[in-house]
N, CA, C and O atoms as a MOPAC input file, in Angstrom:
PM7 MOZYME 1SCF
protein

 N     10.40000 1    17.39900 1    19.84800 1
 C     10.46100 1    16.90200 1    18.39700 1
 C      9.33400 1    17.29000 1    17.68900 1
 O      8.20700 1    17.22300 1    18.18100 1
 N      9.58200 1    17.73400 1    16.45100 1
 C      8.59400 1    18.10900 1    15.60500 1
 C      8.11300 1    16.93600 1    14.62100 1
 O      8.92800 1    16.39900 1    13.87200 1
 N      6.84500 1    16.57800 1    14.64400 1
 C      6.36900 1    15.65000 1    13.65900 1
 C      5.43900 1    16.22500 1    12.63400 1
 O      4.21800 1    16.23900 1    12.79300 1
 N      6.06900 1    16.71200 1    11.54400 1
 C      5.45700 1    17.35500 1    10.54700 1
 C      5.75100 1    16.66400 1     9.22800 1
 O      6.88900 1    16.81900 1     8.78600 1
 N      4.90200 1    15.93100 1     8.54000 1
 C      5.10800 1    15.09600 1     7.46100 1
 C      5.88700 1    15.82300 1     6.27900 1
 O      6.97600 1    15.40600 1     5.88400 1
 N      5.22700 1    16.98500 1     5.72200 1
 C      5.83500 1    17.61900 1     4.61800 1
 C      7.30200 1    18.09600 1     4.94700 1
 O      8.24400 1    17.80200 1     4.21100 1
 N      7.43800 1    18.81600 1     6.04400 1
 C      8.78900 1    19.14700 1     6.60200 1
 C      9.77700 1    18.01300 1     6.83300 1
 O     10.96300 1    18.23000 1     6.58000 1
 N      9.41600 1    16.88300 1     7.26700 1
 C     10.18500 1    15.78300 1     7.38100 1
 C     10.66800 1    15.18100 1     6.10900 1
 O     11.85600 1    14.88000 1     5.99200 1
 N      9.77800 1    14.98100 1     5.11400 1
 C     10.02400 1    14.49200 1     3.66600 1
 C     10.99600 1    15.49200 1     3.16200 1
 O     12.04000 1    15.04900 1     2.68300 1
 N     10.79200 1    16.89700 1     3.20100 1
 C     11.85900 1    17.83500 1     2.59300 1
 C     13.18500 1    17.60100 1     3.29200 1
 O     14.22400 1    17.56300 1     2.63400 1
 N     13.17600 1    17.44400 1     4.59500 1
 C     14.41900 1    17.35500 1     5.47400 1
 C     15.18200 1    16.13400 1     5.09000 1
 O     16.41100 1    16.17700 1     5.13300 1
 N     14.52800 1    14.98100 1     4.69500 1
 C     15.25500 1    13.75800 1     4.45600 1
 C     15.80200 1    14.04200 1     3.02500 1
 O     16.93600 1    13.64500 1     2.75600 1
 N     15.08900 1    14.68300 1     2.12100 1
 C     15.48500 1    14.84600 1     0.59800 1
 C     16.75800 1    15.82500 1     0.76100 1
 O     17.75300 1    15.52700 1     0.10200 1
 N     16.80100 1    16.79400 1     1.45800 1
 C     17.86800 1    17.70100 1     1.70700 1
 C     19.09700 1    17.12000 1     2.21800 1
 O     20.20600 1    17.41400 1     1.77200 1
 N     18.85800 1    16.17200 1     3.29600 1
 C     19.98600 1    15.68200 1     3.97200 1
 C     20.64800 1    14.67300 1     2.90700 1
 O     21.87000 1    14.65200 1     2.75400 1
 N     19.77400 1    13.83100 1     2.17400 1
 C     20.44400 1    12.92700 1     1.12900 1
 C     21.08300 1    13.64100 1     0.03600 1
 O     22.07800 1    13.15300 1    -0.50000 1
 N     20.56000 1    14.84200 1    -0.37200 1
 C     21.32200 1    15.48500 1    -1.38700 1
 C     22.66100 1    16.11600 1    -0.92100 1
 O     23.68000 1    16.16600 1    -1.61000 1
 N     22.53700 1    16.54500 1     0.21600 1
 C     23.69800 1    17.31800 1     0.70300 1
 C     24.82400 1    16.36800 1     0.97400 1
 O     25.98800 1    16.69600 1     0.74600 1
 N     24.48000 1    15.14100 1     1.47900 1
 C     25.60900 1    14.02400 1     1.69400 1
 C     25.82400 1    13.09000 1     0.62400 1
 O     26.63100 1    12.16700 1     0.73800 1
 N     25.04400 1    13.31500 1    -0.55500 1
 C     25.05400 1    12.55200 1    -1.86400 1
 C     24.72700 1    10.93000 1    -1.40900 1
 O     25.38000 1     9.93600 1    -1.72500 1
 N     23.63000 1    10.99400 1    -0.65400 1
 C     23.29300 1     9.55100 1    -0.19200 1
 C     22.00900 1     9.17500 1    -1.17200 1
 O     21.31400 1    10.06400 1    -1.66300 1
 N     21.79400 1     7.92300 1    -1.38000 1
 C     20.54700 1     7.43400 1    -2.04900 1
 C     19.37300 1     7.69600 1    -1.17000 1
 O     19.43400 1     7.68900 1     0.06000 1
 N     18.27500 1     7.93400 1    -1.88900 1
 C     16.95300 1     8.11400 1    -1.05700 1
 C     16.43700 1     6.68500 1    -0.94400 1
 O     16.23500 1     6.05100 1    -1.98000 1
 N     16.22100 1     6.16400 1     0.18800 1
 C     15.52800 1     4.84900 1     0.46700 1
 C     14.04700 1     5.17400 1     0.97900 1
 O     13.15700 1     4.38100 1     0.67300 1
 N     13.77800 1     6.17100 1     1.65500 1
 C     12.49700 1     6.34000 1     2.31900 1
 C     11.48500 1     6.56500 1     1.02600 1
 O     11.82600 1     7.07700 1    -0.04000 1
 N     10.28600 1     6.11400 1     1.32700 1
 C      9.27100 1     6.44900 1     0.40300 1
 C      8.99300 1     7.86300 1     0.01200 1
 O      8.92900 1     8.65000 1     0.95700 1
 N      8.82500 1     8.31500 1    -1.11000 1
 C      8.69300 1     9.59500 1    -1.51800 1
 C      7.50200 1    10.36800 1    -0.78000 1
 O      7.57600 1    11.58200 1    -0.59000 1
 N      6.55200 1     9.71300 1    -0.42900 1
 C      5.38400 1    10.23900 1     0.20000 1
 C      5.27400 1     9.90000 1     1.71800 1
 O      4.37000 1    10.28300 1     2.46200 1
 N      6.30500 1     9.14400 1     2.04700 1
 C      6.44200 1     8.75400 1     3.60700 1
 C      5.66700 1     7.60200 1     3.88900 1
 O      5.75400 1     7.09400 1     5.00700 1
 N      4.88400 1     7.09800 1     2.98200 1
 C      3.88200 1     5.89200 1     3.11100 1
 C      4.62500 1     4.61400 1     3.08000 1
 O      5.11700 1     4.28300 1     2.00100 1
 N      4.78300 1     3.81600 1     4.15800 1
 C      5.51400 1     2.49400 1     4.03700 1
 C      4.75400 1     1.57200 1     3.17600 1
 O      3.54400 1     1.46600 1     3.37800 1
 N      5.34600 1     0.85800 1     2.19100 1
 C      4.63400 1     0.23700 1     1.30900 1
 C      4.46500 1    -1.29100 1     1.66900 1
 O      4.02100 1    -2.11400 1     0.86800 1
 N      4.90500 1    -1.61400 1     3.08600 1
 C      4.49800 1    -2.72800 1     3.57100 1
 C      3.40600 1    -2.57400 1     4.63600 1
 O      2.34200 1    -3.17100 1     4.47600 1
 N      3.58700 1    -1.89600 1     5.58900 1
 C      2.50000 1    -1.54700 1     6.63200 1
 C      1.52000 1    -0.49200 1     6.48500 1
 O      0.56500 1    -0.24300 1     7.22000 1
 N      1.96000 1     0.19400 1     5.24200 1
 C      0.87200 1     1.52500 1     4.85000 1
 C      0.72700 1     2.52700 1     5.89600 1
 O     -0.32000 1     3.17500 1     5.91100 1
 N      1.66700 1     2.76200 1     6.81600 1
 C      1.77200 1     3.84600 1     7.77400 1
 C      2.56100 1     4.81800 1     7.23600 1
 O      3.35900 1     4.51800 1     6.34900 1
 N      2.44100 1     6.19800 1     7.72600 1
 C      3.33000 1     7.11900 1     7.32200 1
 C      4.60800 1     7.10300 1     8.26200 1
 O      4.43000 1     7.22900 1     9.47400 1
 N      5.77500 1     6.96600 1     7.80000 1
 C      6.83400 1     6.84000 1     8.59400 1
 C      7.14800 1     8.10500 1     9.36500 1
 O      7.85000 1     8.03200 1    10.37300 1
 N      6.67300 1     9.23800 1     8.95000 1
 C      6.93400 1    10.47700 1     9.59000 1
 C      5.90700 1    10.87600 1    10.48300 1
 O      6.01400 1    11.99100 1    10.99200 1
 N      4.80000 1    10.07100 1    10.80100 1
 C      3.64500 1    10.36800 1    11.65200 1
 C      4.25000 1    10.19400 1    13.08800 1
 O      5.17900 1     9.43100 1    13.35200 1
 N      3.55300 1    11.05800 1    14.04000 1
 C      3.99300 1    11.05400 1    15.48600 1
 C      3.57100 1     9.72700 1    16.01200 1
 O      4.30400 1     9.16600 1    16.82700 1
 N      2.53400 1     9.20700 1    15.65000 1
 C      2.10200 1     7.90400 1    16.22500 1
 C      1.87400 1     6.88800 1    15.36500 1
 O      1.45300 1     7.15700 1    14.23900 1
 N      2.08500 1     5.71200 1    15.70300 1
 C      1.85900 1     4.47400 1    14.75600 1
 C      1.86200 1     3.19400 1    15.72500 1
 O      1.88800 1     3.31000 1    16.95000 1
 N      1.83500 1     2.09100 1    15.12400 1
 C      1.70800 1     0.85500 1    15.78000 1
 C      2.70400 1    -0.08800 1    15.03700 1
 O      2.83900 1    -0.00100 1    13.81600 1
 N      3.41100 1    -1.00700 1    15.79900 1
 C      4.24400 1    -2.04500 1    15.39000 1
 C      3.32600 1    -3.14300 1    14.95100 1
 O      2.11100 1    -3.12600 1    15.14700 1
 N      3.92100 1    -4.01300 1    14.40100 1
 C      3.21300 1    -5.32200 1    13.72100 1
 C      2.43400 1    -6.09100 1    15.06100 1
 O      1.49900 1    -6.86900 1    14.87300 1
 N      2.90300 1    -5.79500 1    16.30400 1
 C      2.42700 1    -6.45900 1    17.40900 1
 C      1.31100 1    -5.47300 1    18.14400 1
 O      0.75700 1    -5.74400 1    19.20900 1
 N      1.13300 1    -4.48400 1    17.49500 1
 C      0.07000 1    -3.47500 1    18.03500 1
 C      0.62200 1    -2.54800 1    19.20700 1
 O     -0.11700 1    -1.84100 1    19.89200 1
 N      1.89700 1    -2.62300 1    19.35100 1
 C      2.42600 1    -1.62800 1    20.41400 1
 C      2.55700 1    -0.41200 1    19.86700 1
 O      3.01300 1    -0.39900 1    18.72400 1
 N      2.22600 1     0.83800 1    20.47100 1
 C      2.21700 1     2.18600 1    20.09000 1
 C      3.71300 1     2.58000 1    20.11600 1
 O      4.46000 1     2.29700 1    21.05200 1
 N      4.08800 1     3.26400 1    18.99800 1
 C      5.49300 1     3.84000 1    18.92800 1
 C      5.34100 1     5.15700 1    18.09600 1
 O      4.28900 1     5.52800 1    17.57700 1
 N      6.54400 1     5.81200 1    18.04100 1
 C      6.72500 1     7.05500 1    17.25200 1
 C      7.33800 1     6.94000 1    15.91700 1
 O      8.20600 1     6.08600 1    15.73900 1
 N      7.01300 1     7.62200 1    15.08500 1
 C      7.58700 1     7.62300 1    13.74900 1
 C      8.91300 1     8.48500 1    13.65300 1
 O      9.59600 1     8.65700 1    14.66300 1
 N      9.21900 1     8.94600 1    12.60700 1
 C     10.42800 1     9.70700 1    12.39500 1
 C     10.24600 1    11.23500 1    12.48800 1
 O      9.51900 1    11.77500 1    11.65400 1
 N     10.78800 1    11.89700 1    13.33900 1
 C     10.59400 1    13.38400 1    13.43600 1
 C     11.17500 1    14.14800 1    12.27800 1
 O     11.92200 1    13.56600 1    11.49100 1
 N     10.90200 1    15.29900 1    12.14300 1
 C     11.67000 1    16.16500 1    11.08800 1
 C     12.99400 1    16.42600 1    11.28000 1
 O     13.80500 1    16.61600 1    10.37400 1
 N     13.27200 1    16.44200 1    12.70800 1
 C     14.64900 1    16.63600 1    13.02500 1
 C     15.58500 1    15.55800 1    12.74400 1
 O     16.70500 1    15.71500 1    12.25700 1
 N     15.02500 1    14.39100 1    13.10000 1
 C     15.71000 1    13.07000 1    12.76900 1
 C     15.95400 1    12.92000 1    11.14700 1
 O     16.99400 1    12.60000 1    10.57000 1
 N     14.84300 1    13.20800 1    10.67000 1
 C     14.94300 1    13.00900 1     8.95900 1
 C     16.02500 1    14.01200 1     8.45600 1
 O     16.63800 1    13.76300 1     7.41800 1
 N     16.26400 1    15.12700 1     9.16500 1
 C     17.25300 1    16.03100 1     8.52700 1
 C     18.72100 1    15.68200 1     8.93700 1
 O     19.69900 1    16.27800 1     8.48700 1
 N     18.77300 1    14.68100 1     9.81500 1
 C     20.16400 1    14.22800 1    10.41500 1
 C     20.59800 1    12.81300 1    10.18300 1
 O     21.74700 1    12.47600 1    10.46900 1
 N     19.75400 1    11.98900 1     9.69000 1
 C     19.88900 1    10.52400 1     9.62800 1
 C     19.34500 1    10.05500 1     8.30200 1
 O     18.32500 1    10.52900 1     7.80300 1
 N     20.13000 1     9.02700 1     7.71300 1
 C     19.61900 1     8.43100 1     6.40200 1
 C     18.63300 1     7.38000 1     6.83600 1
 O     18.96600 1     6.40600 1     7.51100 1
 N     17.36700 1     7.62300 1     6.41000 1
 C     16.21400 1     6.59400 1     6.62200 1
 C     16.44400 1     5.47600 1     5.85900 1
 O     16.47900 1     5.61300 1     4.63700 1
 N     16.64700 1     4.13000 1     6.47300 1
 C     16.53100 1     2.77400 1     5.52400 1
 C     15.49300 1     1.82400 1     5.88800 1
 O     15.51900 1     0.69400 1     5.40100 1
 N     14.60500 1     2.16900 1     6.67700 1
 C     13.52800 1     1.36000 1     7.06700 1
 C     12.39300 1     1.90500 1     7.78600 1
 O     12.50900 1     3.03300 1     8.26600 1
 N     11.42200 1     1.32600 1     7.91300 1
 C     10.17800 1     1.70200 1     8.65100 1
 C     10.21600 1     1.53900 1     9.98800 1
 O     10.46100 1     0.41000 1    10.41400 1
 N      9.99700 1     2.55600 1    10.85200 1
 C     10.08700 1     2.58000 1    12.36000 1
 C      8.90200 1     1.76600 1    12.84100 1
 O      8.88300 1     1.41600 1    14.02100 1
 N      8.03300 1     1.47700 1    12.12400 1
 C      6.73800 1     0.78800 1    12.63900 1
 C      6.74700 1    -0.77600 1    12.39700 1
 O      6.45000 1    -1.59300 1    13.26800 1
 N      7.08100 1    -1.05400 1    11.25100 1
 C      7.00200 1    -2.56400 1    10.83000 1
 C      8.39800 1    -3.23900 1    10.62800 1
 O      8.56500 1    -4.44200 1    10.42900 1
 N      9.40100 1    -2.26600 1    10.71000 1
 C     10.81000 1    -2.75100 1    10.43300 1
 C     11.19200 1    -3.07200 1     9.02300 1
 O     12.32700 1    -3.51600 1     8.85300 1
 N     10.43600 1    -2.91900 1     8.02000 1
 C     10.68400 1    -3.17600 1     6.77000 1
 C     11.99400 1    -2.32800 1     6.13000 1
 O     12.07800 1    -1.10000 1     6.09700 1
 N     12.84400 1    -3.14200 1     5.70600 1
 C     14.01800 1    -2.38400 1     5.08700 1
 C     13.60600 1    -1.85500 1     3.70600 1
 O     12.92500 1    -2.52000 1     2.92600 1
 N     14.08600 1    -0.54700 1     3.43500 1
 C     13.93700 1     0.03700 1     2.11900 1
 C     15.20000 1    -0.08600 1     1.20900 1
 O     15.24300 1     0.40200 1     0.08000 1
 N     16.20500 1    -0.76400 1     1.77700 1
 C     17.36200 1    -0.89400 1     0.99400 1
 C     17.52600 1    -2.14700 1     0.11300 1
 O     18.49500 1    -2.20600 1    -0.64400 1
 N     16.62400 1    -3.16000 1     0.17100 1
 C     16.68800 1    -4.32100 1    -0.64400 1
 C     15.76500 1    -4.16300 1    -1.77900 1
 O     15.65900 1    -5.05800 1    -2.61800 1

């Protein structure tokens, strides 16, 4: 998996445009709740557990609706 922030942002934009989906993910990738970049390879949950963010491949194939670290929904 590739964790490249600019590439993942572009992949999500292209995925949404191609499928005519709304863009829920933050434009710069920074979660407005936990302030981590959702496209970073490494991050931490609210409980301090290490976890991975969203890869460029995943961003290009799935609609992002929330933060992989804190679980904040971007749909509401």
